[in-house]
N, C-alpha and C positions, 0 to 999 in steps of 0.2 A: 635716376639713380634708386638703389635700393640699400637702405641702411639699417640696421639690425638695431632696434630699439625705440622705433616711431611707434605711436599710438594714435588713435582716433581722439581728437579733443574730447570727446563724450563717453568714453569706454571706462567703466569702473576699473579695467584693468591697467589704466595707465598709470605709467609711474615715467618720475622724469630722467631724461638721458640727453647727454653732449653727443655731438657730430662722432659716430666712430672712430673717424680717423683723427681728428683734431681733440679728442679727450682731453677733459683739465684745462681746455684753453684758458679758461679766465687765470689761472694760478699759475700758469707755464708761459705761453706765448706773451700773453697781455702785460703782466710784468715785466718783460724785457723790453718793454717800447712802451709803456703808458705808465704815468707816474701823476701824483697831484699837481706837479709843475708842467705838464703837458700845456704847449701852447694852443691856446683857441685859436679854431679855424683850420687846426691841421686834421687832413683827411687821413683815418685810420682804418686798418682791418682788424675791427674786434668786435666784442660784445657789448651791446647797451649796458649789461649790469656791470660789466668792468669798468664801462666810462663814469657810468651813476656811481660806482664806488669812488674812483677817482676826483668826480665834483664834490661829493659830499666830505671827502678828507682833504679837498682843497680850502673849502668854504666855512668849516667846521673848525670849532676849538678842541671839542671832543665829541667821538662818535660812539655810542654805547650800541655793542651788537649782541643782540640777544640770542639765545641758541638754537632754537627753531628756524631763525633766519639763515642761520651759518648752515643748517642741516641743508637748505634749500638753496645754496651757493652764494650766499650773500655775508660778505665780512670779511673774506680770507684775503682777499688783497689789501684792504686797509691795515689789517692785523700785520700783514707784511710789509708795509710801508712805513708802520708805525714803529714797528721794532727795528727799522732801519733809519728813525730818526727822520722821516719825511710825511709830512702833511699832518694830519691831527692826530692826538692819542685817541688809541684803540681801548676800550674798556670792555671785557666782555662779561655779559651778564646772564641770568635764566630767568624763561617766563615762569612768571607767578602771579598770585593775586597782589595786586598794589606794585607792580613793577615800577610804574609812572613816578612814583613817588621819588626816586632816585633823579629823574630828571627836575622835577619842581626842588628838591634841594639844592641839588647843584645851579640852577637858573636864579633860585632865590639869593645865593651867593652875591648875586651881581657885581663880580670881577671878571675879568679877561685877560690871560697873559698871552692871548695871540691876538695883536690889533687887527691884523687882515681878517681873521675870521668874524671880526665883531661879536664875540659873545655868542656863535650860535652853535646850539646842541643838536647831533644829529644823533637818530638810532636808525637801527634795522631791526624789523620786526614782522610778523606774520598778522593775516586775518585773524586768527583766534589769540593770540597774542596783544593785538591791539584790543581785542573785547575785554582783555585782562587788565591792560593800563587804561583805559578810558576814564574809571571813576577816579583815579589819580590823578587826572590831569587838570582836574578841577582846581586843584591847587596852584596851577602855573600862574605865575604873575602875567600881568599882560604884556604883550609881546612888544619889542622895542627894537631901535638896531642896534640897542647895546646887549640884548640879550632875547632868542626866542628860540624856538623846538622846529627841527623838519624832521618829519617821521618817514623813512623809506619802506614801502609796505609792498613785499612781492604778494602777487594775485595768486596765491597756492593754497588750497585746504585740502586735510586729511579724512577720509573716508573711513569712519568704524563701521566693522571691526575689521577690516582688512588693512587698514592702514595704508591704501593705496592714495596717490594722490589725484588732486582733481584740478582743475582751471577756473575756479568758481571764486565768484564773490559772496556766496551766502552767507557765509560768516559775518560780514558786515553789517549785514541788517540788525545785529543786535547793539553793534557800537557805535554806528553813525548816528541813529537818532538821539543818543545820549550824550553826544560830544560834546564839552563844554561851550559857550560863545568863545569868540577869537580864533577858533578854527576854520581853517579853508582845505576842501579835500578836492584834488586834483586826480584825474587818472588818464592814464594813456595805453596806447596799444602796440603802433610801430616801434622799432629800434630807433629808428632818430628822432621819434616824438619821445620816446623815455627818455635820451639823452638830453633832448632839450628841457622839458619840463623838470627834470632833475635840477637842471643850473636855474631855470625860472624860479624854482622853489626858494631859492636864496637869495632871491632880488624883491623879495616883499618884506620889508622890515616892520610893518605894523600889522603882520599875522602869523600865527602858526600854522604850518602848514603839513599835511598829510598827503602825501604822493603814492598814489597805487599804481603799479605796472605789471605787464604781463610777465612774470619771470617764467609761466610754464611754455611759452614759444619765442614768441619776438625778442624778448629780453638777452636771451641767453644765443641766440643766432650770432653767428659771426658773418659779419659784411663789413661794407665799405660806411663809416658813420663819420660824419665832421663834428669834432669835437666843440661843444658848445662854449661859448662864452656869457658872461654878464659884465654891464658898466656899472662896479659900484658907485662912478660918480652920480649915477641918474639912477637911482631904485625908483621900483613903480610905488604906483600909490595904493595897489590893491591888486587881487590877483589876475583879474580881466586885462589890466593893463599890462603885467607882466607876460601873459600870454601873448597879447598883441606883439608885445616889443620880440617875442621869438616867433613870430608868424603863423600863431592860431588862434581860434577862437573857443568861446565859452562851450558852443554846440557846433555838431558837425551834422550837416543833411546830406544824405545819399538817395537818388531815387528819382523816380516820376516828380515832375514840379507840379502836376496836377493830381499827385497821388489823393485817394479816398481814404486806403489805409495807411497809418503810420505806426511803424514800432518804437518804441522808445526805451533804450538801453544805454547801459554803462558804459564807457570806453573798456576795451578789453578784447580779449580773443572774442567771445561769441560775437562783441560787435562787427569784428573784422570780418567775421563769416558772413552776417547779416547784410552789411554792407556792400560786400561781393555779390550777393543773391539779389538784393534790390535794384543793381543795375541792370540787371537781366528780366526782370518781372514787372509787367507795366501794371500801375495805380497802384504802387507800394511804395513807401519809401522807409527808410530808417532814420532816425534821428538821435546821435551817439552823445552822451552828456560828457563834456570832458571836465566841467567843474560843477559838483556833487552840492560844494556848500562854498560861499553863500549862493543860493538860489537864484537866480536871475529870471523872474518869471516873464518879465517884460522881453527879454533877449528871446526866450523861449518861444514867445506868440510870433516874432518876427519871424524867427527861423522855420516855424511851422507852416506848411501850406495851407492855402485859404479854402484849398478845395478838399481837407481832410473833414470826413465825418466820423471815421472809428479811429480812436487813438489806443493801442496795445501796450501796457506799461510792462515790459518783461521784469519779471524778478525771477531770481534764481531758487531754488532747492537743493540741499546738500542731503543726499541719505545712501545709505548703500542699495546698490542695486540700478539706482538713477542719478546721473549729475545732470542738469538742463534747467529748462524753465518751468516756472509753475503751470500747471495744467489742471489741475483738479480743481481746487476752490479756491477763495479770495477770503480771508476771516472779516475783512472789512467793506465787503461788498455789500449794496444795499439797493432797494429799488431806485433805478435811473442813474447809479452810482456807476464803479468800475466793472465792466463783464472779463474775463477770463476765458479764452479758448485754446486751444492746442495750437501749437506752431511747429509746421513740419519743415525743417530745414533741409534736409534730403534724406530718402531712404537709405536703407541699409547697404542695400543691393545698388544702389547708384553709384556712378563714378565721379560725380561731385566733383568735375571739371572748373577749374580757373578759381578755386576757392583758397583762400590764404592757410587752410589748414586742412588737410588728409581727413576725410571721413571711414574711408576704407585704406586699410594696407594688410598686407600688400596686396597687390593685384593680382587674382585667382584667375588668368586666362591660361589658354591652352599652352602657349609656348613661353607664356612670360612677358614682362613689360619693360624689366631691368636693364637698362644701356650698360649699366655699370653696375658690377656686385664686388664688393669689399669683404673679404673673410679674415678677423683679427684675431681668431683663435683657432690654429691648426687641427686641434683635435674634434672641431666639428665637420671637418670633411670626412670623416669615419664615420661621423654619429648621427649627421642630420643633412637632411636634403638642401643643402645650402645653393644649389643651382635652379630650383626649382623656379623661380622668378626672373631667369636670365633670359634676356631677346636674344633670338637666334643672330649669331654674328657678333653678338656683343663681347664685353670685357670683361674680365674677372682677376681679380688680384689679392692674392694670400699671404698675409703677414706670415712667414713661418720661419723656423730655423733649419727646415728639411732643405735639402739640395731640390732642384726641379726633379731629377729622377726618384729622389724618396719621396717627394711629394705627389707623384703621379702613382706611386706604389700603394701610398697610403689612401688614394681618393678613392672614396667607395664605387663598388662597381658601376651601381646605377647612375651615379654621379658623373662616372667617366663617360657612361653610355650619351648621357645628355649632352656634355661635352663636344662630342663626336658627331653626335646628330644634329645638333643646332650651330656647330661650328664655332663652337666659343675659343677665344683666343685666351689663355689661361696664363696667366704670369705669377712670379713670386719675387718677394722682396724679405730679407732677413734685416728688419729694420734696426732689430736688437744689437745685431752684429757690425753694420753700419756705422749704426750710433757710434758704439763702443772703440771703432776706429778711428773716430773723429775726436771725441771728447774722452775717453777713458770710461771710469767706472763712478763719476760723479754724479750720484744721484740727479738733482737737477737739471744738468746740464743734458746729462743722457735721456731724459723723460722729455727735455723740450726739441732734445735732436730728433728723438723719436717721430714726435709730433709733426714737426717740421718736414720728416723725410715721408712720413705717410701723406702730406700735403701736398708736395710736391710730386710723389708718385702718381697718384690720381692725376694730376695735370699733363704729366710726362703722356700717361698711357690714354685719357681721354681725348687729348688733342690730337693723337694720332701723329701720320708721318707729319702733319704741318707743324708738330713740335721740334725744332732742332735744340741742341745743347744751350747754343747762343740766345735763343727765345727763353727757355727754362730759365736761366741768369737773369735775364731781363724781367722776367715774371717775378722770379723769387726775390730779388733787390727792390721792387714795387711792394711786393708784400711784408719783408722782414729787415729791408736796409741790407745795408754794404756787409755787413757781417752777424752771424748766428753765431750764438755762445763764443763768442771771440773769434770765430773760424771765417775767412773769406767766403762769402757767398759761392765764388767759383769753385773753391775746392768740395764743397759740399754737395753741390749739382753734380761736380765729377762723381765722385763716389756714389751718390744716387744714381746715375746713367751707368755705371758698372755694376752697380748691384741688382738691377732687375733681369730676371731670366724669365724665358718663355719655359714653359712647363710642356713637355713632349706628353701626348696624350694618342697612346698606340692603340691599334686597333685590340678587342676582346679576344682572350684566348678562347678555344672552342671549348665548348661546354662537356665537363665530363660529369656522368651519370652519378660517379661515387662521391661527387664534391658536394659538402653540407650545402643545403640552402642559405643565401644572403641573408643579414641580419635586416629587417625591415629599419628603415631610417626613419628618425624622428623629423618632424615638420616643423613649420613655425606657426604660429598663432598670433597675429599683430605683429610679427617679427619678435617675438620674445618665445622664450623655452619656459614651459610649463612647470611647476614645481614637481609634480610628479616624477618628471625625470630623473630629479635628484634621487630617487629612490633606488634605482640601479635595477629594476625588474622590468622584465618586457611582459609585453600584453599575453605570450602565451604560457607565463609562469603560473605554476598551480597554488604555489603558497611562500609567503616570506619566511624571515628567521624569526625563531620562536625560542624562548627558553624551557628547559624541560630538564630533567632528572636523568642519572645513571642508567636507569633502565632503557633510555632513548638511545644510547651508546650502545647496548646491550644489544637490543633489537637487530642494528644494523650490522654487529658481528656476528650474532647467532644466525641471523635469517639472511644472510648477506644475499643470497638469489632473491626473494623478495625485495630486497632494496636496491637491486641491479649493480651489487658490487661482485665483481669477477673475483675468485681467488689468485691471489700473488701468485703461488705456486704453479698455475696454466699461463703464466706470461714468459715470454722469451724475451731476450734483450733488446730486441728491437719494437717491442710493444710499451706502451704507454702505461704505469702503473696508476690506475685508477685512484688509489690511496694517497697519492705523492699529489698535492694542491688541487684536488679536482675543480677547485675555482677559477682555474687558469686555463686559457683555450692554448697556451702555449706548450709545446712536446717538454717536457723536466726531464729532471736526472738527478741523481742523488747521489753525487761524488764527496770523496773524503779528503778532509786537508792533509796534507803530509808534510809542508813546510810551510813556515810562516816566520821570514826573517827581516829584520829591519835593514835597511840599506844606507840609511843617514845616520850620522851619530847622535847619541841620546842628547846632548846637549842642543843639537841644531832645533830651532823652532818646525820644522816641518818633519813630518814623521813619515816617510818614503818607503812603504815595506814591498817584499817580493812573496809571493803567493804561488804553491803548486798543490795542484789537486790530483788524488790517483782516480781514473776514470774507468778502473779495470772492472771487466764485465757489465759495465752500465749502457755500453752501446753507442754512447756519445763519440760523434764524431764531428770535425770541424774544418773548415778551411782556412786558410793564410786570409790575415787581414779581418774575420770577421771577430764579433762581440760576444763575450759570455755576461747573460742575464744572471745577477746573482740576485736570489729573493732572501733577502734579509730578514732579520728578525728584531722586534723592539727590544730594549734594553729589560732585564727581569725586574731590577727594583724598581724602575720607572712604573712598570705595568702594575706591580704591587700596590706600588703608593696611588695609584689612579686608582685600582677598586676598593681600596680604603675610602679615598676620598668620597667617589661616587657611591659608596655602599653597595658595591658587588662582592658574590661569593664568587672568589675563585675559583673554586671546584665545581660549581653549579656548572650545567650542561646546556650548550646552546646547538640547535639545529639550524645549519644555514641551508636554504635551495642554492642550488646549483645550477644556472643559464642553461636552459634545455640545450641550447647550440653546443655548449660546452662536451657535454656527456651523456646527452640524450633526455627523455621526459620523466620526471619525477625523479631524478638523482639529487640526494642529500647529502651533507656532511654533517656530522654530529663531533663536537669538539667541548673543551671545557671554556667558560668565558677566558682563565687565564692564557689557555693557548690560542683562543681566536684575538685575543689583545697582544699577545706575543708575538705570532706567526702569522695572522692575517689582516686584522684590522687596522688601517693607517691612523691611529689615534693620536700619534706624536706626528703626523706630517703635517705640510701648512695646507688650511683650507682655503678651496677658492671661494669666489663671492657668493656663488649659488648655496653654498652651505651658510651663511649668516641669513640669507632668505628663507631656506627652509628650517632652520632652528628656531626662526622667529614665530612659526607656529606653534611651537611647544614651549613658549614663553607664558610666565604667569604673571610675569611684572610687565605693565604698561611700557614703564621706560625702556625696559629690556628687548620689548617687541620692536617698539618703535625705532632704538638704535639699532638693532639688528637689520630691520626691513631697509633701513637707509644706507647702511655700510652695502648691504646687497643690491642696491640700486644703483644707477649710471652716478647719479648726483655722489653718492659715497665714495666715487673711486679715490680721492686723494686720500681718507680715511683707509681705505682698503689698503691702499698702496704702504702707507705708511707701517700698517699691522702687517702686512706680509713680506716687505721687504726690509723694513727698519729693524721693527720690533721683532720681524719672524715668529710671530704666534701659532702655535699649534693648535689641532682640534682641542685637544685637553684643555690648553689657556684658554680658549673661548669660552670652555664650558664652565671654566672657574670666574672668568669674570662676569659672565652671564648666568647665576648659578641658579636663577629661577627657572631655566631651561633644564629640564630633566627628563626627557624622553627615554622609555624603556631601553633594555639594552639591546632587545632584538631590532627596535627601530634604529638606535644610534648606530648599529652596525651596517645598515642600511643609508644612513645618513654619511656617513664616514667613508665607506668606500674599504677597498683592498690595498695594502702596500703594493706598490708597484716594484718591478723589479728595475734594477741601476745596473747598464749596461758598461762594461768595462773592456778595450781591445784586447785580445787575447795577445801575450806577448811570447809565444812559443809556435814550433810548427809541429806538429802532429807527425810528420814524417822522419823529425830528428829525435822527438823525445818519447814518442811511443804511447802509450795509456797514460796522457798526462795533460793537463793544461794549466798555463803559468799565467800570473797577473802579477801588473806592477799598478799600486794602488798609492795614494796620497790619502792622510787623513783630512778630515774637512771640520773644522771647529772655529768659534768666533765666540765673541762676547755681545750681547744687545745691549744698546745704548742704558737699560737699567742695571746694566752689570750681572744677568743671567748666562751663563755659558750656555751654547748651543754644540750640538754635534750633527755631522753629517751621519744619517740614520743607517747606511750601509757600510759604509768607510769605518763606523765605530762597530759594527759587527763584526766586519770581516778584520779589523785591527785586534779585536780579542780571540780569534779563531785561536784554538789549540789544535796540534798533530791529533788525527784520529776522528775529529768531530767532523760530521756529515752535513753538507749543504746541499741545498734545493739550486740547480741552475736550468738555463737553458741557452738556446745560441740563437744570434740575432745575425742578418746577414750584413754587409757591410760595403761601402763604396771603395774601400783599401784592396784592391786585387792586385795580384803578381801579374807582369805583362806575359802575354802568351809566348814569345820567345823569351828561352833564357839567355841570350845573347845580346837581350835589349839591357841599355845601359839602367841603373835604378839610381835615382838621385832623392835622397832622404833627408826632409828636416823635422827634426822632432823637439820639441820644449818641454822639458820635465816629463813628467810621466807621458805626454804625447811619443817618448820613444819606446812604447809599450808594442805596437805594431811592426816598428822597423825591427825590433828584437827579432819577432818571428819571420821577417824576410830576409835578415842576414844568418840566421840557424838555417833556413831554407835553402839559402844559397851554398851554405858551407857544407849541407847535406848532400846536394846536387853535386859539389865540387868531390866529396867523399866517394862517390858512385863513378868518378871520372865521367862525369857528363860537363861538358864546356859550359861555363858561365862568362856572362859579360860583366862591365864593369859595374860597380856597386861605392857609391859617394853618398857618406852620412855625416850629416850636420845634425849637432847637437847643442842644445843652450840650457843652461840653467845660472844659478847666481854664483855658486863657488865650487871650485875644483876639487877641493880639498874634503867638500861636504856632501854633495849632490852631482858627482861622477858615476851618474847610473849604471851599472854592468860595466864599470871601468876595465877591469882585469878582463872580460868577455872582450871586450871591442880590441884593447892591445892585441889578445891572441890574434884576434881575427885580421887585424891589420898586417901580424907577422907572419901569418899564413897565404896574406895576399887575397883574400875573399873580400875584404875593403879596401878598396883599390886607393883610396883617397878620403880622409875622414877634415871636417871644419869643426873644432870644437870652440865655443864660445862660452866662457865664464864671466859674466857680466861683471862681477863686483870684484873681480881678483886685480883690479887695475884700477888707476883713477879716471881714465877716459871709458865708459860702458862700452863693451862690444858685444852685439849681437849676431845671431845668425846670417842676417843678411849682410852684415858687414865681410862674412868669411866668404859669402858668395858673389859679392862685389871684385875679389880678389882673383875668383876662379870663373869670371867671365867668360874668358875664351871657351874653358873647357865646357861650361854649360851650354854656349852658344853651340859648339860642334855636336852635343850629344841630343841636344833639343832642337835646334835648327836645321838639322839634316845636311850639317857639313860633312858629318863622319861619313864611310860608306856602310852601305846596307842596314844590317840591325844596329848597328852601333850608333847611327844618326838619329836612330826612333826611341831615344831616351824617355823614363816617364819619371816624372816630377812628382812626389808627395810630400805634404804638409800634414804634421799632427801637433795639436796644443791648442791653446788659448788664441782667440780670434785677433788680440791686437798686433801681432807682426805681420798680418796677412797684406795690408798696403806697401809694407817695407819689401817684402818678399817679392810682392807682385813688379814694383819698380825695379828690383833687383834683377829680374827676370828679363824685363822691357830693356833696361839697361845694357845687359849681354848681348841682347839680339840685335840693338843698335848699333852697338859697337863691333861687333866681332861678326855677326851673320849678314849684314848690309841691308838690316829692315829700318823702314822709316818707323817714329812711334806709333801711327797709326797702323801701320802692318803688322806690327810686333804685337798691338793689341788685339788686331785680330787673330793674328797666329795662336795667341794663348787661348782664343773663344774655341779654334778648331782644335786645339790639342785638349781643351775640356771636352770637346763632343766627341773624340776619340780616346778618351780615358787616359791620356796621357800629362794632364795636368789636373790632381787629384788633392781635394782639400777636405780634411775632417777636423773642424775647429769645434770649439766649444766655449 
């Protein structure tokens, strides 16, 4: 498999990442079937870190969660269980000098309100946090059955100054030697071992315990794990006995029984790699230490082969540029003492086969080595070489909101060529839409369902023809139980099965000498995107943005030939005005607002409005069903406020380089800071994860830099999700929250990027209205949990337009196209502003009729909440019905009666008519009807079922044949969905 985010265990560019398909597994899936009351012996599909939290919460009175541990993925579940009244009380703490005094003070009280926990206090901290805590641990009273401390420590260290993460135990070298007596230190490496030792730590009443585990790799892997248990009636006398009861020994030995050289290493990721190497190298052994304190010298000598003549004790160092074994010197070496030499685990160009951790990723082979490639961000299909590692005849799954046809159109030319040459089978799944159709928009269930769908989609495709729907249901039950988010697993699998589509990869069109050369795609290094890619500059760009003065603008105006700016009076209506958003690749037009009319009452909570733009003299042409891209502006007052806060002069001039692929080499545009923030820079848009990582490089505060790097990394997914989807923070909000980050304005422009156009289905037929284009828009506004009002950037801009104002627009093709034969029936289903393209359809059929051109039947279903408030274009519709343009209408106003009525109910009433038009029962073109649905995604399953019902009841189809038939209609573009 090829998965984005994996790194080598010894790379200084390593960052923690979860599985790309099952991201946030610990806080989403685990919490749905794992709890502090999970029965011991249960076989679970979970991560060891999640089970560790369950064990700690189950066996503790109080769990103290230190902030750095939570940043590394430990503590989230315990916190949620505590809030729900299950398990131990969870107390959030901050790492600082003397942090352990809280534990000493709490334990010194000598009371316990939780009998089954026996006064046990647990804490989650990191190696660095443990170092700050150790001096205070001397104040702890002696451990007893009624009062003791268990510290769960993920083995992760932070490299300065880049703040990257490494699986190193080096930070422990300063804390272990000064631990007070009475502490035992145990270490684990594998997932099952982590779970078992976590439980064993609570079965030693005579000792405080520090359990160090591999949170960098093994503990985060989702796999089959048996939930551990302890017998409180049979406590262990010491740590060694507790381990023996769990099936483990103090030391593990791997390798030749007659080894001459033995490496001694602490249990962890490094020991896992060395153990695998030792099994294949003669005369070499690896002795892994599971219990560091108390040290059992007799047991050590028993495990050590008698043939060993050289013992290499591997110590780790932690510094920028290398994370590995100590190779240069040993400060404590003396004649006849310890000799340190370089240990070569594998060369950087070796395949490192059969090791528990990859040494080199990805596999740079001529035709790739990945049997399965998953792409979670559809934008990467256009910008990155996502298929470079795909093996010939392998599978590719793109999680995308595009239709298969749109995905094929957006796939980079070189990637499409790879797919054709290697015979890749490319599939797409709109997991967001399928999830919403199952559980609605409730955030927790929606995220859980998306993760499950991703998991099942992989199983469905990777198993190939051997995977039937029944087998996938059986597998899903074994993994997740009979229900997922309260839904029968059978229903979930059925929706998933119907939601995976193969992407048609057609032959490349013949090359045209006039075509601009395709942009070079970015590649992946260690499956991660480099920070430089966030700057928006290509290798061929000669300069970046720069602040200047009004003289720069004057040069561009006076010496326009020198700056490659053609005179506007030399352009005709068919040519792009180079001064009109030269930063955009799209062909743009400057149109004039002529009408802005609200369609809903002022007292109604939804502002739905109708816009008309005059296109006279612009050369703008559009087809039925196409969308209008509106290049909106930011709010003037918000821009002024931001300039004032950031210390910017709004009238200062900034020169921005235009990508050479857009307008030719050396092209630049100069505008004021106010204009740039108002019209181009998306400062009030929502930042992607990459922005946090890039902004961290400009932080003057270490705390800000660490926090930003965390949010930008994969382990910060939950925090990023809350910021993005709940708090809906903007670029400006992030800059204000982390105010030690003050990149200069030119750099800020590059970090933030440009405002993207918002696309709206055109609500008019150019044949009917002439030099005009109409839109139907609803304003988007909401309030954040903190009470801050938010507004959709473009709908706010459009709602405020006055007649006479100019607007920059572009045209985007759509799947909503009229059938080729005017006699073919058109069946349209629109919800809310989803009515926009159908108004254009109806206008066009009306225009054809006015030209005495025969037209076929037109059926229109429309749904909204109230007829009196949201009957959009009602008077027009009544007129079209009276004229016979609309032959049948089904209006569903869901809240005008006690029982809610939706468009699918109206469709059920017309099942016989729909079956005749879609199922071929009518003669000629009248039996080749086309069905369209436009609007939100939630009614798609019910509309689908209504059509299935019509075909089975009135067209004589079985359910299976009806489902196949609808798929055939999709291929023929007679079953068309445009949902969002």
